[in-house]
N, CA and C of each residue as an Amber inpcrd file, in Angstrom:
protein
   444
 -53.8680000 -76.3250000  31.9080000 -54.0880000 -75.2670000  32.9030000
 -54.3100000 -73.8350000  32.4480000 -55.3700000 -73.2060000  33.0200000
 -55.8680000 -71.6080000  32.6230000 -55.1470000 -71.0610000  33.3790000
 -54.6980000 -69.3450000  32.3140000 -53.6950000 -68.6310000  33.2010000
 -54.1310000 -67.9940000  34.2060000 -53.6240000 -67.9740000  35.2280000
 -54.5020000 -66.8600000  36.2850000 -54.8960000 -65.9120000  35.3960000
 -56.1250000 -64.9370000  36.2960000 -56.5690000 -63.5270000  35.7700000
 -56.0790000 -62.8680000  36.9650000 -55.6980000 -61.3910000  35.9720000
 -55.3000000 -60.4510000  36.7240000 -53.6840000 -59.9010000  36.9440000
 -52.9620000 -58.7810000  36.5440000 -51.6220000 -59.2100000  36.8440000
 -50.9090000 -59.2720000  38.4710000 -51.4500000 -59.2240000  39.4760000
 -50.9680000 -59.8860000  40.4000000 -51.0010000 -61.3230000  40.0190000
 -51.6640000 -61.8620000  40.3590000 -51.9490000 -63.4230000  40.1570000
 -50.6530000 -63.8710000  39.3530000 -50.5300000 -63.1170000  37.6610000
 -49.9180000 -63.4250000  36.7540000 -48.3900000 -63.4940000  37.1700000
 -48.1820000 -62.1890000  38.1720000 -46.8430000 -61.8460000  38.3940000
 -46.4060000 -63.0920000  39.4440000 -47.2280000 -63.5590000  40.0200000
 -47.2660000 -64.3270000  41.3960000 -46.9780000 -65.8680000  40.5790000
 -47.6160000 -66.2290000  39.4240000 -47.1650000 -67.7800000  39.0350000
 -45.8540000 -67.3010000  38.5490000 -45.5660000 -66.5670000  37.5300000
 -43.9150000 -66.0270000  37.0250000 -42.5280000 -65.9970000  38.4510000
 -43.0550000 -65.4960000  39.3580000 -42.1070000 -65.8690000  40.3000000
 -41.9470000 -66.7780000  41.0850000 -43.2580000 -67.8450000  41.0630000
 -43.0970000 -69.1060000  41.5620000 -42.3810000 -70.0390000  40.3280000
 -42.2540000 -69.7990000  39.2020000 -41.9340000 -70.2910000  38.3210000
 -40.0860000 -69.6330000  38.2670000 -39.9240000 -68.4740000  38.3500000
 -38.2970000 -68.2350000  38.4310000 -37.9060000 -68.7350000  39.8950000
 -38.2050000 -68.7280000  40.7980000 -37.9130000 -68.9800000  42.3340000
 -38.6850000 -70.0890000  43.0280000 -37.8710000 -70.8260000  43.0710000
 -38.7830000 -72.0400000  42.9520000 -38.4990000 -72.9270000  44.3200000
 -37.4490000 -71.9240000  45.4910000 -37.1560000 -72.1120000  46.3290000
 -36.9100000 -71.2260000  47.0190000 -36.8010000 -70.9440000  48.2300000
 -36.3540000 -69.7680000  49.1870000 -37.2170000 -68.1480000  48.6600000
 -38.5420000 -68.4870000  48.4230000 -39.0170000 -67.7480000  47.6230000
 -38.6690000 -66.0790000  47.7390000 -39.7390000 -65.9920000  49.2280000
 -39.9420000 -64.8180000  49.4460000 -38.3500000 -63.9300000  50.0370000
 -37.5480000 -64.5110000  50.6030000 -35.8410000 -64.0680000  50.9110000
 -35.3320000 -64.0250000  49.4850000 -35.4500000 -64.7140000  48.4100000
 -34.5370000 -64.3460000  47.1390000 -35.4020000 -63.1660000  46.3510000
 -36.5720000 -63.0290000  46.3660000 -37.6280000 -61.9370000  45.9490000
 -37.2330000 -60.3890000  46.3880000 -37.6980000 -60.7940000  48.1080000
 -36.8550000 -59.3680000  48.6370000 -35.3860000 -59.1310000  48.6480000
 -34.4830000 -59.9010000  48.0550000 -33.3590000 -59.6800000  48.3850000
 -32.6680000 -58.7570000  46.9340000 -33.7110000 -59.8750000  45.4110000
 -33.3770000 -59.2580000  44.8370000 -34.1120000 -57.5510000  44.2110000
 -35.1330000 -57.2210000  44.7040000 -36.0460000 -56.1960000  44.6500000
 -36.0710000 -55.3150000  45.5000000 -34.9650000 -55.5680000  46.9550000
 -34.4850000 -54.5450000  47.9560000 -36.1360000 -54.5050000  48.5380000
 -37.0580000 -55.1740000  48.9810000 -38.0810000 -55.0110000  49.4220000
 -38.2390000 -56.2780000  50.5310000 -39.1570000 -55.8210000  51.9910000
 -39.0170000 -56.8950000  52.8150000 -39.6880000 -57.9950000  52.4260000
 -39.5620000 -58.7220000  53.5470000 -40.4310000 -60.3260000  53.0500000
 -41.3730000 -60.4550000  53.0270000 -42.2640000 -59.3870000  53.9300000
 -43.5380000 -59.4470000  53.9230000 -43.7980000 -58.5990000  52.1910000
 -43.5550000 -58.3970000  51.8060000 -44.0300000 -57.5920000  50.7050000
 -43.3300000 -58.6370000  49.6040000 -42.6730000 -58.8280000  49.5300000
 -42.4950000 -60.4610000  48.7220000 -43.8620000 -61.6690000  48.7120000
 -43.7410000 -61.8390000  50.2430000 -44.9860000 -62.7830000  50.1250000
 -46.4070000 -62.5040000  49.7940000 -47.0270000 -60.7880000  49.4360000
 -48.1290000 -60.6680000  49.0980000 -48.1370000 -60.5160000  47.9210000
 -46.8710000 -60.2390000  47.0240000 -46.7200000 -60.4030000  45.6160000
 -46.7570000 -62.1920000  45.5240000 -46.0270000 -62.7690000  46.0060000
 -46.4160000 -64.7430000  45.9740000 -48.1090000 -64.9870000  46.2300000
 -48.7280000 -64.5220000  46.7210000 -50.1150000 -64.7780000  47.2880000
 -50.9570000 -63.6140000  46.5410000 -50.2840000 -63.3170000  45.1970000
 -51.0740000 -62.5450000  43.8410000 -51.3320000 -61.1090000  44.2130000
 -50.6470000 -60.3090000  44.8480000 -50.6460000 -58.8750000  45.1540000
 -50.2100000 -58.2930000  44.2520000 -50.3760000 -57.3720000  43.4270000
 -49.7170000 -56.7260000  42.7020000 -48.5200000 -56.2230000  42.5400000
 -47.2170000 -55.8210000  42.2760000 -46.2310000 -55.1700000  43.2280000
 -46.4280000 -53.4420000  41.8350000 -46.0600000 -52.5560000  42.5430000
 -46.0430000 -51.2860000  42.2960000 -45.6330000 -50.9260000  41.1880000
 -45.9440000 -49.8340000  40.2650000 -45.2590000 -50.0550000  38.6890000
 -43.6460000 -49.8930000  39.2560000 -43.7670000 -49.0210000  40.1360000
 -41.9520000 -49.3070000  40.2200000 -41.2810000 -50.5890000  39.9470000
 -42.3200000 -51.3760000  40.4520000 -40.9710000 -53.1210000  40.2280000
 -41.9210000 -53.9490000  39.6140000 -42.9030000 -53.7090000  39.1730000
 -43.2510000 -53.8250000  37.4800000 -42.3810000 -53.6910000  36.4180000
 -41.6040000 -52.2490000  36.3330000 -40.6830000 -52.0250000  35.5190000
 -39.2920000 -52.6100000  36.0930000 -39.3550000 -53.0700000  37.1030000
 -37.5800000 -53.7550000  37.0690000 -37.9920000 -55.0090000  36.7570000
 -39.1380000 -55.5060000  37.0240000 -39.4260000 -57.2230000  36.9100000
 -39.2500000 -57.1400000  35.2660000 -39.5470000 -56.2010000  34.3080000
 -39.7010000 -56.0290000  33.0080000 -38.1960000 -56.2360000  32.8460000
 -37.3190000 -54.6320000  33.4630000 -35.9470000 -54.8300000  32.6860000
 -35.5120000 -55.8210000  33.0390000 -35.5810000 -56.9980000  34.5780000
 -34.7420000 -58.0940000  34.3150000 -34.9430000 -59.5170000  33.9420000
 -36.8430000 -59.4600000  33.3520000 -36.6810000 -60.6430000  32.5230000
 -37.4060000 -60.0630000  31.3090000 -37.2110000 -58.9670000  30.5810000
 -37.8250000 -58.5400000  29.5480000 -38.8110000 -59.2080000  29.1720000
 -38.9810000 -60.0490000  27.8120000 -40.2220000 -60.7440000  26.8930000
 -40.6950000 -61.3490000  27.7010000 -40.3780000 -62.3900000  28.3520000
 -40.3950000 -63.5460000  29.5800000 -41.4990000 -62.5860000  30.2560000
 -41.6510000 -62.0240000  30.5090000 -42.1040000 -61.2160000  31.5720000
 -43.5200000 -60.7530000  31.4330000 -43.3590000 -59.8140000  30.2010000
 -44.6020000 -59.5510000  29.5450000 -45.4390000 -61.0260000  28.8770000
 -45.0310000 -61.0750000  27.9770000 -45.4110000 -62.5910000  27.4360000
 -46.4350000 -63.4380000  28.9000000 -45.5360000 -63.0720000  29.9710000
 -46.5290000 -63.9270000  31.2850000 -47.5600000 -63.1310000  31.8180000
 -47.5400000 -61.8170000  31.5830000 -48.4410000 -61.1580000  32.2530000
 -49.4230000 -60.7540000  31.3560000 -49.1050000 -60.7700000  30.1440000
 -50.2230000 -60.4150000  29.0720000 -50.4010000 -61.3230000  28.2730000
 -50.4770000 -62.3870000  28.8730000 -50.6270000 -63.7040000  28.0090000
 -51.7600000 -64.0560000  26.5780000 -52.5490000 -63.1920000  27.1220000
 -53.8420000 -63.0210000  25.8340000 -53.5840000 -62.8470000  25.0360000
 -52.5880000 -61.3920000  25.0700000 -52.1100000 -60.5990000  23.9730000
 -51.3050000 -61.3040000  22.6860000 -50.5290000 -62.4550000  23.3410000
 -49.3970000 -63.0510000  22.6730000 -50.1270000 -64.6150000  21.9300000
 -51.0480000 -64.7400000  22.7850000 -52.1070000 -66.0640000  22.5360000
 -53.1320000 -65.6930000  20.7780000 -53.3960000 -64.4140000  21.0580000
 -54.8310000 -63.6010000  20.0630000 -53.1790000 -62.6380000  18.8570000
 -51.9930000 -63.0480000  19.2380000 -50.9290000 -62.1020000  18.6720000
 -51.3910000 -61.5660000  17.1280000 -51.6190000 -60.3460000  16.6200000
 -51.3680000 -60.1420000  15.6400000 -50.7440000 -60.8920000  14.5520000
 -51.4010000 -61.0990000  13.5510000 -50.5650000 -61.9640000  12.3920000
 -49.1260000 -61.1470000  12.0770000 -49.6150000 -59.5280000  12.2130000
 -48.1040000 -58.5710000  10.9690000 -46.8840000 -58.9810000  12.3310000
 -47.2030000 -59.2070000  13.7600000 -46.3670000 -59.5050000  14.1810000
 -45.1390000 -60.3540000  13.6250000 -45.8630000 -61.9020000  13.1300000
 -44.8600000 -62.6540000  12.5220000 -44.1520000 -62.3190000  11.4470000
 -44.7840000 -62.0630000  10.8680000 -44.1690000 -61.3370000   9.4410000
 -43.0940000 -60.3220000   9.7630000 -43.5140000 -59.2780000  11.2140000
 -42.4040000 -58.1840000  11.5930000 -41.0770000 -59.5730000  11.9190000
 -41.6030000 -60.2520000  12.2830000 -40.3220000 -60.9120000  12.9690000
 -39.6730000 -62.1340000  12.3460000 -40.2820000 -63.1240000  11.1380000
 -39.3130000 -62.9250000   9.5740000 -38.6940000 -62.0830000   9.0320000
 -39.0150000 -60.8190000   9.0450000 -38.2150000 -59.8000000   8.2910000
 -37.0890000 -59.6420000   8.9680000 -37.5500000 -60.0450000   9.7930000
 -36.0360000 -59.8040000  11.3880000 -35.2100000 -60.2050000  11.4630000
 -35.5260000 -61.2880000  11.0740000 -34.6830000 -62.9860000  10.8740000
 -33.6860000 -62.5150000   9.5350000 -34.9270000 -62.3920000   8.5580000
 -34.0810000 -62.4020000   7.1510000 -32.9370000 -61.6560000   7.3350000
 -33.3870000 -60.3240000   7.7730000 -32.2590000 -59.8570000   7.6640000
 -31.0250000 -59.6320000   8.4990000 -31.2930000 -60.6260000   9.4090000
 -30.0210000 -60.8770000  10.8190000 -29.4010000 -61.9940000  10.0210000
 -29.7180000 -62.7380000   9.1730000 -29.5330000 -63.5750000   8.0160000
 -28.3790000 -62.6110000   7.3910000 -29.2210000 -61.8820000   6.7190000
 -28.3550000 -61.5630000   5.2490000 -27.1070000 -60.7940000   6.1430000
 -27.2340000 -59.9320000   7.6030000 -26.2920000 -59.0660000   7.7970000
 -24.7760000 -59.9530000   8.2750000 -25.3550000 -61.3710000   9.4400000
 -24.1900000 -62.1530000   9.5260000 -23.5960000 -62.9380000   8.0620000
 -24.3820000 -63.1000000   6.6970000 -23.5740000 -63.3870000   5.3750000
 -22.5770000 -62.3570000   5.1970000 -23.0390000 -61.2000000   5.6080000
 -22.5540000 -59.7840000   4.7630000 -20.7520000 -60.2510000   5.7130000
 -20.9250000 -60.0920000   7.0950000 -19.9450000 -60.0500000   7.8170000
 -19.0100000 -61.2930000   7.3830000 -19.6460000 -62.3380000   7.4070000
 -18.7900000 -63.4840000   6.7380000 -18.2960000 -63.3120000   5.5090000
 -18.6670000 -62.5450000   4.2850000 -18.0030000 -61.8680000   3.4950000
 -16.7750000 -61.2890000   3.2810000 -16.6630000 -60.3830000   4.4950000
 -15.2940000 -59.6370000   4.5330000 -14.3620000 -60.2690000   4.7480000
 -13.1840000 -59.9490000   4.3380000 -11.7820000 -60.2830000   4.8200000
 -11.5940000 -60.3130000   6.2080000 -11.0640000 -60.8330000   7.0820000
 -10.9080000 -61.5310000   7.7510000 -10.0180000 -60.0080000   8.7090000
  -9.1910000 -59.8800000   7.5430000  -8.1700000 -58.0470000   8.3120000
  -9.0450000 -57.3930000   8.3540000 -10.0540000 -57.2160000   7.6370000
 -10.7970000 -55.6380000   7.6210000 -12.1680000 -55.6650000   8.5110000
 -12.6100000 -57.1210000   9.1580000 -13.8860000 -57.2700000  10.2160000
 -12.9630000 -56.3800000  11.3520000 -12.2550000 -56.3570000  11.8320000
 -11.9350000 -55.4540000  13.2260000 -11.1640000 -54.2310000  12.4780000
 -11.1220000 -53.3290000  13.6720000 -10.6060000 -52.2740000  13.2900000
 -11.6860000 -51.0880000  12.7920000 -12.6430000 -51.1140000  12.5620000
 -13.6830000 -50.2840000  11.9070000 -15.0780000 -50.3390000  13.0180000
 -15.3080000 -49.0640000  13.1140000 -16.7620000 -48.9480000  13.7320000
 -17.7330000 -49.7350000  12.9290000 -18.1620000 -49.9460000  13.8480000
 -20.2110000 -50.7680000  13.3480000 -20.6630000 -49.3020000  13.2840000
 -21.5960000 -49.5800000  11.9960000 -21.8380000 -48.1300000  11.3370000
 -23.2550000 -47.6580000  12.4880000 -23.4640000 -46.8390000  12.2060000
 -25.0520000 -45.8090000  13.7750000 -25.6230000 -47.0260000  13.1610000
 -26.3330000 -46.8310000  11.9620000 -27.4380000 -47.0440000  11.3210000
 -27.4150000 -49.1300000  12.0000000 -26.6780000 -49.7700000  12.0910000
 -26.5750000 -50.9450000  12.3690000 -26.8380000 -51.2200000  13.6470000
 -26.5510000 -50.1450000  14.7120000 -26.6920000 -50.2260000  16.2140000
 -27.8240000 -49.9040000  16.5810000 -29.1990000 -49.5940000  15.9080000
 -30.3890000 -49.4090000  16.0510000 -31.7070000 -49.8890000  15.0110000
 -32.7770000 -49.1580000  15.9770000 -33.4700000 -50.2620000  15.1140000
 -33.7460000 -49.4310000  13.5310000 -34.1740000 -49.6380000  12.7940000
 -34.3290000 -48.9910000  11.6800000 -35.7120000 -48.5800000  11.9640000
 -36.3280000 -47.5590000  11.1850000 -37.8760000 -47.4130000  11.1270000
 -38.2890000 -48.3940000   9.8140000 -39.4980000 -48.8900000  10.4990000
 -40.5860000 -50.2620000   9.6500000 -41.7210000 -49.4760000   9.3700000
 -42.3940000 -49.8700000   8.2750000 -43.3920000 -49.3310000   8.1460000
 -44.4310000 -50.3710000   9.0920000 -44.0910000 -51.7790000   9.1060000
 -45.0410000 -53.0050000   9.3580000 -44.9910000 -52.2840000  11.4170000
 -43.7150000 -51.8710000  11.8730000 -43.7390000 -51.8290000  13.5100000
 -44.6110000 -50.1490000  13.6420000 -44.6350000 -49.2570000  12.2290000
 -44.9720000 -47.9560000  13.2210000 -46.8650000 -48.6330000  13.1980000
 -47.3340000 -49.2550000  12.3290000 -48.4000000 -49.2290000  12.0120000
 -48.6690000 -50.4810000  13.2470000 -48.0630000 -51.5710000  13.9860000
 -48.8000000 -51.4760000  14.9390000 -48.8790000 -51.0760000  16.4270000
 -47.8000000 -50.1580000  16.2060000 -48.0140000 -49.1140000  17.3860000
 -48.7190000 -48.2830000  17.3060000 -49.4330000 -47.8220000  15.8750000
 -50.2500000 -46.8240000  15.8240000 -51.6580000 -47.5140000  16.1090000
 -52.0850000 -49.1530000  15.8430000 -53.0830000 -49.8720000  16.3880000
 -53.3710000 -50.0100000  18.2350000 -52.2430000 -49.3290000  18.5460000
 -52.2480000 -49.7250000  20.2890000 -52.9490000 -48.4770000  20.9040000
 -53.7300000 -48.5670000  21.9530000 -54.3130000 -47.9660000  22.1450000
 -53.2070000 -47.1070000  23.4780000 -53.8950000 -45.9840000  23.1430000
 -52.1800000 -44.8450000  23.3810000 -51.5190000 -45.1810000  24.9480000
 -52.6310000 -45.6310000  25.9830000 -52.0770000 -45.5820000  27.7110000
 -51.8920000 -47.2610000  27.4860000 -51.5600000 -47.8880000  27.4270000
 -50.9250000 -49.6680000  27.1130000 -49.8260000 -49.9690000  27.6160000
 -49.7830000 -50.5070000  28.4180000 -48.1190000 -51.1090000  28.6810000
 -47.4550000 -50.7740000  27.5360000 -48.1170000 -51.6040000  26.3990000
 -47.0240000 -51.9090000  25.9400000 -46.3080000 -50.6790000  24.4760000
 -47.8310000 -49.4720000  24.6780000 -47.6580000 -48.4120000  23.8370000
 -46.4880000 -47.5130000  24.2990000 -46.2390000 -47.1500000  25.8990000
 -45.4810000 -46.8590000  26.3370000 -44.2550000 -47.3340000  26.1470000
 -44.1150000 -48.6420000  25.9790000 -42.9430000 -49.5260000  26.0460000
 -42.4530000 -49.1240000  24.4910000 -43.3200000 -48.4700000  23.4960000
 -42.7760000 -48.7880000  22.1310000 -42.5450000 -46.9640000  22.5880000
 -43.0620000 -46.4130000  22.8930000 -42.3220000 -44.5780000  22.9330000
 -41.0640000 -44.9850000  23.5280000 -40.9360000 -45.3750000  25.2090000
 -39.5300000 -45.4080000  25.1900000 -38.5980000 -45.7900000  24.9260000
 -38.9360000 -46.9950000  23.3900000 -37.7600000 -47.4420000  22.9210000
 -37.8690000 -46.0570000  21.7240000 -38.5970000 -45.4990000  21.5950000
 -38.2220000 -44.4770000  20.9390000 -38.7810000 -44.1700000  19.3360000
 -40.0470000 -45.9050000  19.1690000 -41.0420000 -45.5200000  18.3050000
 -42.1690000 -43.9270000  18.2780000 -42.2540000 -43.5270000  17.1400000
 -43.5880000 -42.5780000  17.6570000 -44.9490000 -42.8790000  16.8750000
 -46.1320000 -42.3350000  17.2560000 -47.3510000 -42.7310000  17.2460000
 -47.2880000 -42.2690000  15.5240000 -48.0590000 -42.6340000  14.2620000
 -48.3180000 -42.2760000  13.0040000 -49.8010000 -41.5750000  13.2410000
């Protein structure tokens, strides 16, 4: 089945997947809107930016993938390389933690550099290739990545 076209119909499809029963009531309660507003969303009318941002905060990548399906279907191959590098680093970090004697694992703070995403030329090149006023570009800036 082809993905619906446009923001409103795609959000509607996602809401129907997430809320299989009592949709309008549950959506209205979750987003603090009237049931008639929730019903409009379910019919394919796009929510305002405020609610789109709340939906992203609630469902994260699942929301982004549902709304920007073509971007994920035609995914830049550099993203796969980035994800592989991230998984490799994560596995390496886990191995390092396992190698620390158990009496030394707790009681020291996590280094600040490991609590945030380190600068990465691949990430920066992906961000640089995005049009400046797209959702993903604004999200990247919100997460602290700069444009090259």
